[in-house]
N, C-alpha and C positions, 0 to 999 in steps of 0.2 A: 609434240606440242604440249606445253604445260597447261594444266587445268586452271581455268579462271578462278580466282579467289572470290569468295562471297562473304558478305556480312549482313547482319540484320539491322536495318535502319528504321528509326521511329518516324512515322509519317506526320507526327504532331510537332516534334522539336528537332528532328534530324540527327539525334544521337545514334552512334554506331556501336553495336555489341557483337561479340564473336559468336554468340549462340542465342537461340530464341528464348524469350521469357514472356510470361503473361502480362507483366506490368513493366513499363519503361522506368528504369531507376532515375532518370533525369527529370522527367516531367510528370511521373506518376500516372500516365494515361494507360488504359488497359487495351490489349489486343491491337496495338498500333505498330508492332514490329513486323517489317516486311523484308524478306530475303532479297538482297540486291547485289549484283555483280560489282565488285570493287574495280574501279577504273582510274587510270591516271588522268589528271586534269589536263585541259587543253594547252597548258603552257604558262608562261609568265603572265601574271595578272597586274594590271595597273589600277589606280584609283579612279574615282568617278571623273576626275579631270583629264584622265588619259595620260598623265605624266607623273613623274616623281614629285611628291609634295615637298614644300619647303616651309621652314619656320617663318611665322609672321607674328607681329605684335597685334593683339586684338584691338588695341586703342587706335592703331593706324588704319584699320579697315573702315570703310565708309558703309554704314548701314543704309539700305534703300528699300523701299517698298516695291515688291515685284508687281509689274503691270499685269492686269487681268485680261483674259480673253473671254468675253461673254459668249455663252453657248446658245443664246437665244431662247432658252427655257428658264424662266425665272426661278422656279422651285429647285431645279438642278443647280443653278448658280448659287442659290442660298446655301445648299448643303456643302458645296465646294468652298464656301467662304467668300463668294463674290465673283467667281468665274474660274476658268482654267489658268494655270500659271505655266509660263514657258519653261521647259525642262522638267516639269513636275510629272510624277508617275502616280496614277490613280488606279486602285484595285477595287472593282465592284463585284459583289457576289450576291447570290440569291437563289431561290428554288427554281427548278426548270419551269419555263413557261410563265414566269412572273413578269417579264417585260424588260429584261436587261438589254437584249439586242434591239428591241423596238425603240427604247429610249435613246440609245446611242446612235442608231441610224437616223432618228429624227434630228438629233443634235448635229450630226455630221452634215446632213443635207442643208441645214441652215448655215453652218459655218462655211460650206463649200462656196457660197456666194462671195465670200470675202477672202478666205485663206485657202491654200492648198492643203487638202486633207486626204487621208488614206484609211480605208476600211479593210483590214486583213481578216478574212474569214477562214477558219480552220475546220469548221463544223458543217458549213452549208456551201453549196455550189453557187456560182455567180447567178445562175438562173433563179435559185431560191431567194437570194437577196434582192434581185430585181423584182420578183413577184411580191415580196413583202413591201418594197417601196411603192409598187403600184397599188397594192391593197390599201396602204396608208395614205395614198394620194400625195406622195412626196415628190418634189422636183430635185433629183440628184444634182443637176447642174454639172460642175466640174469635179465631182466626187470620184476619186480613184478607188478601184476595187481590186484586191489581190486575194486569190484563193490558194493558200499555200500553208504548209505546216513545217517546212524545213527552216530552221532558225537562220542559217547562213544566207539562204536566198532572200529571206525577209529583210535581213539587215542590209544586204546589197541593194534591194529595191528601195528601202528607206533612205539610204545614202544617195541614190540616184535621183529620187523624187524630191527629197528634202521637204517633207510636209510640215506644216505648222502643228497639226494634230493628227495622231494616228491611234486607231483602235485595234486591239488584238483580241479576237473572239475565237477561241479562248486560250489561256495560257497553258491549260492542261493538255491541249492537242498538239503543242509544238514539240519538236525534238531537235537535238543538236547532233551533227555528224561526229563530233568528238567523243560522244558517249554511246555505249552500246545498249543501254537499257531502253525500255519501251516508253513511248510518250505517256505522260501522266505520272511517271514514277517520281520518287522524291528527288533523285539526282537530276533528272531532266527538268523538272519544274524549277528547281533552285538555279540551275545553270542558265536556263533560258531567261528567267526573270532577271538574273544578275546582268547578263549581257545586254538585254533590252534596256534596263535601267541605265547602264553605262553609256549606251548610245544616246539615250534621251538627255542625259546630263551634258554630254559632249556637244551635241548638235542643237540643243535648245528645243527639240520637238516635245510637245506635250503628249504623253503616252497614257492610254487608258487600257488597262488589262481587265478582261472578264474572267472571273474565277468560278469554278464549280463549288458546290457546298456538299457536305456530308449529310447523312440522315439526321444528325443532331443539329444541323443548321450552321455549322462552322465551315470556314473556307477549307476546301480540300488541299492537300499538299503540306509541305513542311511549314512550321510556324514562322520560320525565318522569312517566308514570303511577305508576311505582313510587316516585318521590320525593314525590309528593303525599300518598300514603296513609301511615298510621301502621304498618301491619303487612302483610307480604307472605308468603303461605303458598303452598306448592306441593304438589300431590299427586304422589307417586312410586309406582312399582310397575308390574308388568305387568298389563294389563287382562285377560289370560287367567288370572291367578292370583286367588285369593280374598282375598289380603291387600293392604292399601293402607297407604301411609305418607304422613303429612303433615309437612312440614318448614318451619320458620320461617326465612326468609332475611333478614327485617328485622322488628324489633319495638321500637317506642319505649316499650313498657310491659312488656317482659319480655326474657328471654334469647333470643338468636338461635341457630340450629342446633338448636333443640329439636325433638324427634321424637315424633309420635303414631302409634301402630300400631293398625290396624283390620282386622277380618275382615268380608268381604262375605257376608251371609247372606240368607235369603229375606225377613227383616224389616228389611233395611237394614244399615248399618254398625254393628258392635259393637266397642267398645274391647277391646284385648288387654291384660290385666293383667300377663302375664309374657312380654314380647316376645322375650326371649333364647331361649325354646324354639322360636321360629319359625326362627331363623337357625342352629340347631345340627342337623346331620343325625344321624339315629339309625343308626349302623352296627352290624351284628351282630358284627363283629370289627374290630380296628384296621386301617386302610388307610393306604397310603403316600400322601404328598402332601396330608395334611389337618392343619391347625393351627388352634387356637382362639384368636382375638384378643379381648382385652377393650378395647373402644372406648368412647368417651365421646361421647354425642349430647346436647348441651346440658347439662342437669343429671342426665341418666340414663346410667348405665353399661350397656352391652350386650355380650353375648358373641356373637360372630359367627364362624362357621366359614370359614376361608380355605382354598380348595382350589387345588392346583397340579398341572399335568400337564406333564412334561418328556419329550419324545420326539425321536427322531432326525429331523433336518431332511431333507426330501425335495427341497429346492431349495438353490441356492447362498446364498440370503438367508433365514436362519432367521426365523421369525415370532415376534413378541412381542405378545401379546394379553391384555388385562385387562378384566374385566367387573365394574363396581361399585367399582373402585379407580382411582387416578390412573394413566392409561396412560403418562405421560411418566416416572414414577418407576421403572417396572419395568426399563427398560434401564439406568438408573443403578444400581439395586440389584444387578443381575447383574454389572455392572462392578466394584462394590465387593466382591462375593463372590469374584470371580475374583482381584482384586488382593490382598485381605487375608485370604482364607480358602481359596484354592486350589480353588474350585469353578468349573469351566470349563463354560460353556453356549454357547460360540460356534458349535458345530455342532448345537445342539439347538433345537427349537421349544419355546417356553415359553408356557403358557396359565395364567392366574390368574383365579379367580372368587370373589366374595363370595356365599355361599349366602343365598337368600331374597330377592334383588332389592334389598337395601339398598345405598346408595351411601356409601362411606367416603372422606373427603377428608383426614383428619388423618394426619400423618406417623408417628404412633405405630403404624401398621399395618406399618411396614417390617420389623420383626423377624419378625413372623408370616409375611410373604410369603417372606422368605429361608429360614426354617425349613421351610415347606411345599415350596419349590422344592428344597431339599437333600434332603428326605425322598423326593420323587418321583424325583429323579435317582438316588439310591442304592437306591430301591425298598425302603426300610426305614421302617416306621411310627414316628411319634413316640409317646412313652409315653402311655398312656391317662390322662385326667384332668389333662393339662397345659394351662395357659393362659399366654399371653405378651402383652407389649406393649413398645414401645420404638421410638424413632426411630434410624435408622442414618445416620451422617454419611459424607462422602466419604473420610475418613481411617480408616474402619472402626470408629469409636467408637460406643457406644450411648448416646444422649442420653435424659434423663428425659422423661416425659410428665406433663401436668397431671393433678391429682386421682388420683394413684396409689393412695392409701389406699382411695378409694371403689371403684376398679376391683377391687382385691384382695378387698375385702369382698364384692362382688357375685359374684366367682368362688368364694369360699369358701361363700357361701350356696347356690350351685347345685351344690355337691358336688365341685368340683375340688380335687385333692389336692396339686398342685404348680404352681409358677409360675416363669417365668424373666423377670426384669424388669431395667431399668437399676439399677445400684447406688445411684444417687441416689434411687430410689423405694423403697428398702428401708424398711419401717415401723420406727419406734422400738420399738413394742411388738409382740410376735408376735400373729398372727391365728390364732385357733383353727381347726384342721382343715386347714390348708394349709401346705405347705413352700415357702418363698420363697427363691429363689437370685438373687443380684444379679450382673450381669456388666458389664464395662467395654468389651469389644470383641466384634466379631462372631464371631471365631474361638473365643472362650471360650463364647459361647452355643451354637454348633454342637457344640462338644466336650461341653458339659453335656447337650445333647439326645441325642447319640450314646451317652454313658455311661448315661443313664437308659433309653434304648430298648434 
């Protein structure tokens, strides 16, 4: 009997190498090459339509909006772009215990009243799933449950039941009989995801895959997994906190970077209708180092409190630490403040935090960070009821942010009385209840904040 051939496969991108290396030459990831037995594929493969493709004229195709299937959970539908799409494949990942299975079980129990739905559990027994439903006080109704990890048996059950929505919990536990590698390996995850996606496109079943994450927070398995599916969702937030965030990083049927906010209760995850209240601390009196940012998450404006602490450095190398914000931009912003506004922090430790555990990646947070740092350095609070946003350039200019009108209306709706924004974001018509001041440079913004305070 001939010895089985093996190769080293990158768990991040799926590249195959004949021998082990510390760094993958394709994606430059370190320590991701895993020895895998090379196997023949299961046979001839077809496209997502299940038949040979034919040439068509794009102009002859009729574009139509895909009908949505509401899940019954408003915040979940918001992240999905309005609801589930027939034949769509959704991949949702997050840390263990953050609430992935809880949210999907809640959604399926609500959908079971209207549509045939299936919950495939590869990690828990049927009794464990029933116990969770009882603990959450859910009414399963006509929800079908399948505890299986064999891909071929799962596909046979899906063809027999023909559900409208199916959940696979989780994709890393499945294995195909056509491959000899263990469940969770690169080949198994890739093959199982490809066959499930092919079935979803052919049958019109909406498929939701639960994925494990690595210690770095990325989805485990080959990177091609995220390219196969239509939508990629990530759970964010601290497992010790009662609040959970779901962010869309890819969505072929809706906006990316959309954010859904949930609160973990005894009866499961509940959507939060006014998430800005979660990210604003309630201070009895004005405190130094606090500034309110109006950020934009997908189609939703949010008000988030940015806190800064500037203290004398106790070592020759001052520390620069940011939580929930871009860490590489903090040092750049401090250099801009020193060069163009005379704010020197070269002998100070600077710590910046976004309240509530939210992660902000947009550059429109620059102005709020600098105002919070200046307030902490001078130990002078910013005026109460002030909201800001704007990108800061290396030349000290304040650049406009997208959807400035929506940000200002959200701030006015929540009772903020004044705002400092880029001059290009000044509204043509005044917004009732809020005084808006436009600035062109960082020194002008700091001077306005100093005069108002």
